[in-house]
C-alpha positions as CSV (number, residue, x, y, z in Angstrom):
1,X,148.1,146.2,147.7
2,X,151.6,144.7,147.6
3,X,151.9,141.3,148.4
4,X,152.7,140.8,152.2
5,X,156.2,140.1,153.1
6,X,157.0,136.6,154.2
7,X,157.8,136.0,157.9
8,X,161.6,136.4,158.5
9,X,161.7,133.2,160.4
10,X,159.0,130.5,160.5
11,X,160.8,128.3,162.8
12,X,160.7,128.7,166.8
13,X,163.7,131.0,167.9
14,X,166.3,128.8,169.6
15,X,166.8,130.8,173.0
16,X,169.5,129.6,175.8
17,X,168.3,129.5,179.4
18,X,170.2,132.5,180.0
19,X,168.5,134.3,177.2
20,X,165.2,133.5,178.4
21,X,165.8,134.8,181.8
22,X,167.2,138.1,180.2
23,X,164.0,138.6,178.5
24,X,161.7,137.8,181.6
25,X,164.1,140.3,183.5
26,X,163.7,142.9,181.0
27,X,159.9,142.7,181.0
28,X,159.6,143.1,184.8
29,X,159.3,146.5,186.6
30,X,162.5,147.5,187.7
31,X,161.8,150.1,190.2
32,X,159.7,150.5,193.5
33,X,158.2,154.0,193.3
34,X,155.7,153.4,196.1
35,X,155.6,151.3,199.2
36,X,155.0,147.9,199.2
37,X,153.7,146.0,202.2
38,X,154.4,142.5,200.9
39,X,157.9,143.4,199.6
40,X,158.6,144.6,203.2
41,X,157.4,141.7,204.7
42,X,160.0,139.6,202.8
43,X,162.5,142.0,203.9
44,X,161.7,141.3,207.4
45,X,159.9,144.5,208.2
46,X,156.4,144.4,209.2
47,X,155.0,147.7,207.9
48,X,151.4,147.4,209.5
49,X,151.0,151.0,208.9
50,X,150.9,150.6,205.2
51,X,147.4,148.4,205.6
52,X,146.3,149.6,208.9
53,X,143.7,151.4,209.4
54,X,142.1,149.3,206.5
55,X,141.7,151.7,203.5
56,X,138.2,152.8,202.8
57,X,136.3,153.3,199.2
58,X,134.8,156.7,198.7
59,X,131.2,156.9,199.3
60,X,130.1,157.5,195.5
61,X,132.1,154.5,194.7
62,X,130.1,152.6,197.2
63,X,126.8,153.7,195.8
64,X,127.6,152.9,192.2
65,X,129.1,149.8,193.0
66,X,126.1,148.6,195.0
67,X,123.5,149.7,192.6
68,X,125.0,147.6,190.0
69,X,125.7,144.5,192.3
70,X,121.8,144.6,192.8
71,X,121.2,144.6,189.0
72,X,123.8,142.1,188.6
73,X,122.3,139.8,191.3
74,X,118.7,140.0,189.9
75,X,120.1,139.0,186.3
76,X,122.1,136.0,187.9
77,X,119.1,134.8,189.7
78,X,116.6,135.1,186.8
79,X,118.5,134.9,183.5
80,X,121.5,132.6,184.3
81,X,120.9,128.5,184.5
82,X,124.2,127.4,185.2
83,X,122.7,123.7,184.7
84,X,122.2,124.6,181.1
85,X,125.7,126.0,180.8
86,X,127.1,122.7,182.2
87,X,124.8,120.7,180.1
88,X,125.5,122.3,176.7
89,X,129.0,123.5,177.2
90,X,128.2,126.8,176.2
91,X,126.9,130.2,177.5
92,X,123.6,131.1,175.7
93,X,123.7,133.9,173.3
94,X,121.0,135.9,175.2
95,X,123.0,135.8,178.4
96,X,125.9,137.3,176.8
97,X,123.8,139.8,175.2
98,X,122.0,140.7,178.4
99,X,125.3,141.0,180.4
100,X,126.4,143.7,177.5
101,X,123.2,145.4,178.0
102,X,123.7,145.5,181.8
103,X,127.2,147.1,181.3
104,X,128.9,143.9,182.8
105,X,131.6,144.1,179.9
106,X,132.4,147.9,180.8
107,X,132.8,147.4,184.3
108,X,136.4,148.6,184.7
109,X,136.0,151.3,181.6
110,X,135.6,154.8,182.6
111,X,132.4,156.4,182.3
112,X,133.5,158.9,179.4
113,X,134.0,155.9,177.2
114,X,130.6,154.4,177.9
115,X,131.6,152.0,180.8
116,X,130.3,151.9,184.4
117,X,133.7,153.1,186.0
118,X,133.6,150.5,188.9
119,X,136.5,150.5,191.3
120,X,138.7,147.3,191.6
121,X,136.9,146.3,194.9
122,X,133.5,146.3,193.3
123,X,134.5,144.7,190.0
124,X,136.0,142.1,192.0
125,X,132.6,141.9,194.0
126,X,130.7,141.4,190.6
127,X,133.1,138.8,189.6
128,X,132.6,137.0,192.9
129,X,128.7,137.3,192.3
130,X,128.6,136.3,188.6
131,X,131.0,133.5,189.1
132,X,128.9,131.8,191.6
133,X,126.1,131.6,189.0
134,X,128.6,130.1,186.5
135,X,132.6,130.5,186.7
136,X,132.5,130.0,182.9
137,X,130.9,133.5,182.9
138,X,133.3,134.8,185.3
139,X,136.0,133.8,183.1
140,X,134.7,135.5,180.3
141,X,134.0,138.7,181.7
142,X,137.5,138.8,183.5
143,X,139.5,137.9,180.3
144,X,137.7,140.5,178.5
145,X,138.3,143.3,181.2
146,X,141.3,142.3,183.3
147,X,143.7,141.1,180.4
148,X,141.9,141.8,177.4
149,X,141.8,145.0,175.3
150,X,140.4,147.5,178.0
151,X,143.3,147.3,180.7
152,X,146.3,147.5,178.3
153,X,144.8,150.3,176.5
154,X,143.9,152.2,179.7
155,X,147.4,151.8,180.8
156,X,149.5,152.2,177.6
157,X,147.1,153.2,174.8
158,X,147.0,156.3,173.0
159,X,144.3,158.6,173.1
160,X,143.2,157.9,169.5
161,X,143.1,154.1,170.7
162,X,141.1,154.5,173.7
163,X,138.5,156.6,171.7
164,X,138.1,154.1,169.2
165,X,138.3,150.7,171.0
166,X,137.1,151.5,174.7
167,X,133.3,152.5,173.7
168,X,133.0,149.1,171.9
169,X,134.6,147.0,174.7
170,X,132.1,148.9,177.2
171,X,128.9,147.8,175.4
172,X,129.2,145.6,172.1
173,X,132.3,144.0,171.7
174,X,134.1,141.0,173.3
175,X,138.2,140.9,173.8
176,X,140.5,138.3,174.3
177,X,144.3,138.3,175.1
178,X,146.9,135.9,172.8
179,X,150.1,135.2,174.3
180,X,150.4,131.3,174.7
181,X,151.4,129.2,171.8
182,X,151.5,125.6,171.5
183,X,155.1,125.3,172.5
184,X,155.4,128.4,174.5
185,X,153.8,129.0,177.9
186,X,155.5,130.9,180.6
187,X,158.7,131.3,178.4
188,X,157.7,134.1,176.0
189,X,161.4,134.4,174.9
190,X,160.5,131.6,172.3
191,X,157.7,133.3,171.0
192,X,157.2,132.4,167.1
193,X,154.3,134.4,166.0
194,X,155.8,137.4,163.9
195,X,154.8,140.8,163.1
196,X,156.8,142.1,160.1
197,X,156.4,145.7,159.5
198,X,155.0,146.5,155.8
199,X,154.3,150.4,155.3
200,X,151.9,151.5,157.6
201,X,150.9,148.0,158.4
202,X,152.5,145.0,160.4
203,X,151.8,141.4,158.8
204,X,151.0,138.7,161.5
205,X,151.8,135.1,161.1
206,X,151.6,132.5,163.7
207,X,149.4,130.0,166.0
208,X,148.0,131.0,169.6
209,X,146.7,128.4,171.8
210,X,144.1,128.6,174.8
211,X,142.7,131.8,173.5
212,X,140.1,132.5,176.2
213,X,137.2,134.4,174.7
214,X,139.1,133.7,171.2
215,X,136.4,131.8,169.7
216,X,133.6,134.5,170.3
217,X,136.0,137.7,170.4
218,X,135.7,140.9,168.3
219,X,139.0,142.3,169.2
220,X,142.1,140.6,170.3
221,X,145.3,141.7,172.1
222,X,148.0,139.7,170.4
223,X,151.8,139.4,171.4
224,X,154.1,138.8,168.3
225,X,157.8,139.2,167.5
226,X,158.7,142.1,165.5
227,X,162.1,141.8,163.5
228,X,164.6,144.5,164.4
229,X,164.9,147.0,161.9
230,X,166.5,150.3,160.8
231,X,163.6,152.3,161.9
232,X,162.4,149.8,165.0
233,X,164.2,148.1,168.0
234,X,161.8,145.2,167.2
235,X,161.1,142.6,170.1
236,X,157.8,141.2,171.4
237,X,155.2,143.7,170.7
238,X,151.4,144.2,171.7
239,X,148.7,144.8,168.9
240,X,144.8,145.3,168.9
241,X,143.8,143.2,166.2
242,X,140.2,143.1,164.8
243,X,139.1,139.4,165.2
244,X,137.1,139.2,161.8
245,X,140.4,140.4,160.0
246,X,141.1,138.4,156.7
247,X,143.5,135.7,157.4
248,X,142.5,134.8,161.0
249,X,141.1,131.4,161.5
250,X,139.9,130.0,164.7
251,X,140.8,126.4,164.2
252,X,139.4,124.5,167.4
253,X,137.1,125.2,170.3
254,X,138.9,123.5,173.1
255,X,137.1,121.4,175.9
256,X,138.2,121.2,179.5
257,X,137.5,119.3,182.7
258,X,135.8,122.3,184.0
259,X,134.8,125.8,182.8
260,X,132.4,123.9,180.2
261,X,131.2,127.0,178.8
262,X,134.9,128.7,178.1
263,X,135.2,129.9,174.7
264,X,138.6,129.0,174.3
265,X,140.4,127.9,171.3
266,X,143.2,127.8,168.8
267,X,143.6,130.9,166.6
268,X,145.9,130.9,163.3
269,X,147.1,134.1,161.9
270,X,148.0,133.8,158.2
271,X,149.3,137.3,156.5
272,X,147.0,139.5,158.7
273,X,147.5,143.0,158.3
274,X,147.4,145.3,161.4
275,X,147.6,149.1,161.1
276,X,150.7,150.3,162.9
277,X,148.4,152.6,164.6
278,X,146.9,149.5,166.5
279,X,150.4,148.7,168.1
280,X,150.1,149.2,171.9
281,X,153.2,151.0,173.1
282,X,156.4,151.0,171.3
283,X,158.1,147.8,169.7
284,X,159.5,145.6,172.2
285,X,157.0,146.6,175.2
286,X,154.6,143.6,174.9
287,X,155.8,141.4,177.7
288,X,156.2,144.9,180.0
289,X,152.7,145.7,179.1
290,X,151.5,142.2,179.6
291,X,153.0,141.8,183.2
292,X,152.0,145.5,184.1
293,X,148.5,144.5,182.9
294,X,148.5,141.5,185.2
295,X,149.4,143.4,188.5
296,X,146.0,144.1,188.9
297,X,144.5,141.9,186.5
298,X,145.6,138.8,188.7
299,X,142.9,140.0,191.4
300,X,140.1,138.6,189.1
301,X,141.0,135.0,189.9
302,X,140.9,135.2,193.7
303,X,137.8,137.2,193.5
304,X,135.9,134.2,191.9
305,X,137.9,131.9,194.6
306,X,136.2,133.9,197.2
307,X,133.0,133.3,195.6
308,X,133.6,129.6,195.6
309,X,134.6,129.9,199.1
310,X,131.4,131.7,200.4
311,X,129.3,129.1,198.4
312,X,131.1,126.1,199.8
313,X,130.6,127.5,203.4
314,X,126.7,127.9,202.5
315,X,126.4,124.2,201.3
316,X,128.7,122.9,204.1
317,X,126.5,124.7,206.7
318,X,123.3,123.6,205.2
319,X,124.0,120.1,204.5
320,X,125.9,119.3,207.6
321,X,123.1,120.5,209.8
322,X,120.4,118.2,208.2
323,X,122.6,115.0,207.4
324,X,122.9,112.7,210.5
325,X,125.0,110.0,211.4
326,X,125.2,108.1,214.6
327,X,122.3,110.0,216.0
328,X,123.7,113.6,215.4
329,X,124.2,116.0,212.5
330,X,127.7,115.3,211.0
331,X,128.8,118.9,211.7
332,X,128.9,117.9,215.3
333,X,131.4,115.1,214.6
334,X,134.9,116.6,215.2
335,X,136.3,115.2,211.9
336,X,133.5,117.0,209.7
337,X,133.6,120.0,212.1
338,X,137.3,120.8,211.6
339,X,136.8,120.8,207.7
340,X,133.8,123.4,208.0
341,X,135.8,125.5,210.5
342,X,138.7,125.6,207.8
343,X,136.4,126.8,204.9
344,X,134.9,129.3,207.1
345,X,138.1,130.7,208.6
346,X,139.9,130.3,205.1
347,X,137.0,132.3,203.4
348,X,137.3,135.0,205.7
349,X,140.9,135.4,205.2
350,X,140.7,135.1,201.3
351,X,138.3,137.9,201.4
352,X,140.4,140.0,203.6
353,X,143.4,139.7,201.3
354,X,141.1,140.4,198.0
355,X,139.5,143.6,199.6
356,X,142.8,144.7,201.0
357,X,144.6,144.2,198.0
358,X,141.6,145.6,195.9
359,X,141.4,148.8,197.9
360,X,145.3,149.3,197.7
361,X,144.8,149.1,194.1
362,X,141.9,151.8,193.7
363,X,144.1,154.3,196.1
364,X,147.1,153.7,193.9
365,X,149.1,154.6,197.1
366,X,151.3,151.3,197.2
367,X,152.9,149.1,194.6
368,X,150.7,145.9,194.8
369,X,152.5,143.7,192.1
370,X,153.5,141.4,195.0
371,X,150.3,141.5,196.8
372,X,148.3,140.9,193.6
373,X,150.2,137.9,192.8
374,X,150.1,136.6,196.5
375,X,146.5,136.8,196.1
376,X,146.1,135.0,193.0
377,X,148.6,132.2,194.2
378,X,147.1,131.7,197.8
379,X,143.4,132.4,196.6
380,X,143.6,129.4,193.7
381,X,145.6,126.9,196.1
382,X,143.1,127.4,199.1
383,X,139.9,127.6,197.0
384,X,140.9,124.1,195.5
385,X,141.4,122.8,199.0
386,X,138.1,124.2,200.2
387,X,136.1,122.6,197.3
388,X,137.8,119.2,198.0
389,X,136.7,119.6,201.5
390,X,133.2,120.3,200.4
391,X,133.2,117.2,198.2
392,X,134.4,115.3,201.1
393,X,131.6,116.6,203.5
394,X,129.1,115.6,200.8
395,X,130.4,112.3,200.8
396,X,128.8,110.2,197.8
397,X,126.7,113.1,196.9
398,X,129.7,115.2,196.3
399,X,131.0,113.1,193.7
400,X,127.8,112.9,192.0
401,X,126.7,115.4,189.4
402,X,124.0,117.9,189.9
403,X,122.0,116.5,187.3
404,X,122.2,113.0,188.7
405,X,121.1,114.2,192.0
406,X,118.2,116.1,190.7
407,X,117.2,113.0,188.3
408,X,116.7,111.0,191.5
409,X,114.7,113.7,193.5
410,X,117.5,115.5,195.5
411,X,118.7,119.1,195.7
412,X,121.0,119.6,192.5
413,X,124.3,120.6,194.5
414,X,127.3,120.9,191.7
415,X,129.8,120.3,194.4
416,X,132.1,118.3,191.9
417,X,131.6,120.6,189.3
418,X,133.1,123.4,191.4
419,X,136.1,121.2,192.1
420,X,136.5,120.8,188.4
421,X,136.0,124.5,187.5
422,X,138.4,125.9,190.0
423,X,141.1,123.6,189.3
424,X,142.1,125.7,186.3
425,X,143.0,128.8,188.6
426,X,146.1,127.1,189.7
427,X,147.4,127.2,186.1
428,X,145.4,130.4,184.7
429,X,147.7,133.8,184.3
430,X,150.7,131.9,185.6
431,X,150.9,128.4,187.3
432,X,151.5,127.9,190.9
433,X,155.1,127.0,190.3
434,X,155.6,129.9,187.8
435,X,154.1,132.3,190.6
436,X,156.2,131.0,193.1
437,X,159.6,132.1,191.1
438,X,157.8,135.3,189.9
439,X,157.2,136.5,193.5
440,X,160.4,135.2,194.9
441,X,162.3,137.3,192.3
442,X,160.3,140.3,193.4
443,X,161.0,139.2,197.3
444,X,164.8,139.2,196.6
445,X,165.0,142.2,194.3
446,X,166.7,144.5,197.3
447,X,169.4,141.8,197.6
448,X,169.9,141.5,193.8
449,X,169.9,145.3,193.6
450,X,173.0,145.5,195.9
451,X,174.5,142.3,195.4
452,X,173.5,140.7,192.4
453,X,176.9,141.6,190.5
454,X,178.6,139.5,193.1
455,X,177.0,136.2,191.8
456,X,176.8,137.3,187.9
457,X,179.5,135.2,186.2
458,X,179.6,137.7,183.4
459,X,180.6,140.8,185.8
460,X,184.3,141.7,186.0
461,X,186.3,141.8,189.2
462,X,186.1,145.4,189.5
463,X,182.1,145.0,189.2
464,X,182.2,142.3,191.9
465,X,184.6,144.7,194.0
466,X,182.1,147.4,193.8
467,X,179.1,145.3,194.4
468,X,180.8,143.9,197.4
469,X,181.3,147.2,198.9
470,X,177.7,148.3,198.2
471,X,176.4,145.1,199.7
472,X,178.6,145.6,202.8
473,X,176.9,148.9,203.5
474,X,173.5,147.5,202.9
475,X,173.8,144.6,205.2
476,X,175.5,146.3,208.0
477,X,172.3,148.4,208.4
478,X,169.8,145.6,207.5
479,X,170.9,142.6,209.4
480,X,171.0,144.0,212.8
481,X,167.5,145.0,212.4
482,X,166.5,141.2,212.0
483,X,167.7,140.4,215.5
484,X,164.9,142.0,217.4
485,X,161.5,143.8,216.8
486,X,158.2,144.4,218.2
487,X,157.0,141.1,218.0
488,X,159.1,140.2,221.0
489,X,157.1,142.9,223.2
490,X,154.0,141.6,224.7
491,X,152.0,144.8,224.5
492,X,152.6,145.4,221.0
493,X,149.8,145.9,218.6
494,X,147.5,146.4,221.5
495,X,144.8,147.9,219.4
496,X,144.0,144.3,218.2
497,X,143.2,143.2,221.7
498,X,140.0,145.0,222.5
499,X,137.9,144.4,225.6
500,X,135.6,141.5,225.4
501,X,137.1,140.2,222.0
502,X,139.6,137.5,221.1
503,X,143.1,138.5,221.2
504,X,144.8,139.2,217.8
505,X,147.7,141.1,218.9
506,X,149.6,137.8,219.5
507,X,149.3,136.7,215.9
508,X,150.4,140.1,214.7
509,X,153.4,139.7,216.8
510,X,154.0,136.4,215.4
511,X,153.9,137.8,211.9
512,X,156.4,140.2,212.8
513,X,158.8,137.8,214.2
514,X,158.2,135.6,211.3
515,X,159.0,138.1,208.8
516,X,162.3,138.7,210.4
517,X,162.9,134.9,210.4
518,X,161.8,134.8,206.8
519,X,164.2,137.4,205.9
520,X,167.2,135.8,207.7
521,X,166.2,132.4,206.0
522,X,166.5,133.9,202.8
523,X,169.7,135.9,203.3
524,X,171.3,132.7,204.7
525,X,170.1,130.9,201.4
526,X,171.7,133.4,199.3
527,X,174.9,133.3,201.1
528,X,175.1,129.4,201.0
529,X,173.8,128.9,197.3
530,X,175.0,132.2,195.6
531,X,174.5,131.9,191.8
532,X,172.7,128.5,192.3
533,X,169.9,130.1,194.2
534,X,167.6,130.4,191.2
535,X,167.9,126.6,190.9
536,X,166.7,126.0,194.4
537,X,163.0,126.1,193.3
538,X,161.7,123.8,196.3
539,X,163.3,126.5,198.8
540,X,162.1,129.3,196.9
541,X,158.4,128.2,196.7
542,X,158.4,127.5,200.4
543,X,159.6,131.0,201.1
544,X,156.9,132.4,199.1
545,X,154.4,130.2,200.4
546,X,155.4,131.5,204.1
547,X,155.0,135.0,202.8
548,X,151.6,134.5,201.3
549,X,150.5,132.9,204.8
550,X,152.0,136.0,206.7
551,X,150.2,138.3,204.3
552,X,146.9,136.5,204.9
553,X,147.0,136.5,208.5
554,X,147.8,140.3,208.5
555,X,144.9,141.1,206.2
556,X,142.6,138.8,208.4
557,X,143.4,140.8,211.5
558,X,143.1,144.0,209.9
559,X,139.7,143.2,208.3
560,X,138.5,141.8,211.6
561,X,139.5,145.0,213.3
562,X,138.0,147.0,210.6
563,X,134.6,145.2,211.1
564,X,134.7,145.6,214.9
565,X,135.2,149.4,214.5
566,X,132.6,149.6,212.2
567,X,130.2,147.6,214.5
568,X,129.7,145.1,211.7
569,X,129.9,141.5,213.0
570,X,133.1,142.5,215.0
571,X,132.9,139.7,217.6
572,X,132.3,137.1,214.8
573,X,134.8,138.4,212.6
574,X,137.4,138.3,215.3
575,X,136.8,134.7,216.0
576,X,137.4,133.9,212.3
577,X,140.4,135.6,212.5
578,X,141.5,134.0,215.4
579,X,140.9,130.5,213.8
580,X,142.4,131.4,210.6
581,X,145.8,132.6,212.1
582,X,145.8,129.5,214.5
583,X,145.4,127.4,211.3
584,X,147.8,129.3,209.3
585,X,150.7,129.3,212.1
586,X,150.8,125.6,211.9
587,X,151.3,125.6,208.2
588,X,153.9,128.3,208.5
589,X,155.7,126.2,211.2
590,X,155.9,123.4,208.7
591,X,157.1,125.3,205.8
592,X,159.9,126.8,208.0
593,X,160.7,123.2,209.0
594,X,160.6,122.2,205.2
595,X,163.2,125.0,204.4
596,X,166.0,122.9,205.5
597,X,164.5,119.7,206.2
598,X,163.2,118.0,202.8
599,X,163.8,115.6,200.1
600,X,164.8,118.2,197.4
601,X,168.2,116.5,196.6
602,X,166.9,113.1,196.7
603,X,164.0,114.1,194.4
604,X,166.4,115.4,191.8
605,X,168.3,112.1,191.6
606,X,164.7,110.3,191.4
607,X,163.9,112.5,188.5
608,X,167.1,112.0,186.8
609,X,166.7,108.5,187.1
610,X,163.0,108.4,186.0
611,X,163.9,110.6,182.8
612,X,167.0,108.2,182.1
613,X,164.7,105.0,182.0
614,X,165.9,103.5,185.2
615,X,162.3,103.0,186.5
616,X,160.5,102.1,183.4
617,X,160.1,98.5,185.0
618,X,157.9,100.4,187.5
619,X,155.4,101.2,184.6
620,X,154.6,97.6,183.7
621,X,151.2,95.9,184.4
622,X,149.1,98.9,182.9
623,X,147.7,100.0,179.4
624,X,147.9,103.5,178.2
625,X,144.3,104.8,177.2
626,X,145.9,107.9,175.3
627,X,145.5,108.2,171.7
628,X,148.2,108.6,168.9
629,X,149.7,111.7,167.8
630,X,152.3,114.2,168.8
631,X,152.9,115.7,172.4
632,X,152.7,119.1,170.9
633,X,150.8,119.9,167.8
634,X,152.5,121.3,164.8
635,X,152.4,125.3,164.6
636,X,154.2,126.1,161.6
637,X,152.8,129.4,160.2
638,X,150.9,129.2,157.0
639,X,147.4,129.4,155.5
640,X,144.9,127.3,157.6
641,X,143.1,124.2,156.1
642,X,140.5,123.9,158.8
643,X,137.1,125.5,158.8
644,X,136.7,129.0,160.7
645,X,134.9,128.1,164.1
646,X,134.5,131.9,165.2
647,X,131.0,132.9,166.1
648,X,130.2,136.4,166.6
649,X,127.6,137.2,169.3
650,X,125.8,140.1,167.7
């Protein structure tokens, strides 16, 4: 065998801010071939018809899903000991093996490849269930199926790749997704891992960080930069890589504040040969594959957030009924009762958002890229708030570990563990800040499509003139529709005001009015800031947060009506939806106010002073307990000098 080629550039690519944005823009889906409720919402159009009546799964999907959930529940109750996983910081091998035998690693894989063929709805219900037993197990299964080998192969793989790898993923093999590097997070344009073509193979060199499942994985999806050549366009490319390949070293198993059983590590590639037949899609399509995979893959995180909310509600109810202060249960005190109401109403809304988005994903009638992103953003933020409120309700016992509670004879309630475990969801698969920008980009896509050239400094005067004419036609039709709508008519959405139930129609009218106000605010901001709009991240974040609240309110109302029509806890569902919408409307009004009344400009000046050292005097009077070492570890390609910590689970 000839000697592998040396990587073309061992140093990290130097990329300008504009080039980084161009890479990200090229990777996103450009077209909207299907309708999107959330996209229309940001444009000021409340398309209730896209989500109501609530879409329903097929009977056979329900039967298959419920049968598996029953088996999974029994496994969770009899085979999983969350306390052991928390204590040992490891999921026992026999638990992982049992999950394989149960088919849990093939939940989303088609039955013809040996999987269970569950719908997105039931896959998420399963994740919520197993995540409540231990969140690290939920992360294990989610990383394997939502972003690991099965999903990208399902969408972009060749038939040969599917036949080769999907049966393994369904029953025996664990997969992982490797994109992040020590100095590359949400800016993949600076990706340094290379894949150089050498005959029928590619040769991989580089270091990947935070490789969830990477310590125990059998198969890896690896993103690497392919140099441009005469025979290939090059660019960031996706590969399926055998984890046991020569030259792959798991150099570290990382430890975190939560998810102590997570098998997450640092993986080094040194002259690793990967058959060209294992490349997923064409060269340069890696980021597009990753982002498209995440369109539905992101729904796994809010699934586990819903499970966390349900558990928070259960503990809050049971504890608050027996714990007495000043002569009555603490639940009867308004300060605590408000927290319980928030947990109950928010859990109802999160499940509504998740089930609606999942069912739309299963039907494939709508483009749900924004809905899935909103579900991830909103679910991860609200779940952390609910867990924090549960810790507060539990008082000192909320801060005490379950092991300590048990040692002194009390029920081992892991409230503080849940708070730690949930915190990563605001970072996983796109941090809250990145999700704000991602969703904001999609929300203003219609505007950029017709008027983007007007604010692009690289466009010619003739290009700008053409864009101006195109924009004039679009806005002449669009702007007048933002003045009035059904939200101003008292009898609109009468279906949501049945006899002897709370009135939800008023909340939907509020959503319709607020959607138009949101669109007007976005248009005004674009007119005011034009090319500087992308720098107004505080404003864009609030725009997205308002949209998330409006989406959640819509989903909650639709779910309540669906449950009422089906005779399933309709009255209680209406009450929860009403409570949530009233709480949400308060948050929306605050966000609208902060669009224009905020400290964004002052904050930028303070940050400039901080970075310039103007406030270093403020840091005096403390000691820094941090250890020595660089802020970012060295990741120069080369042969590993560390022991391989990979462990196969046979």
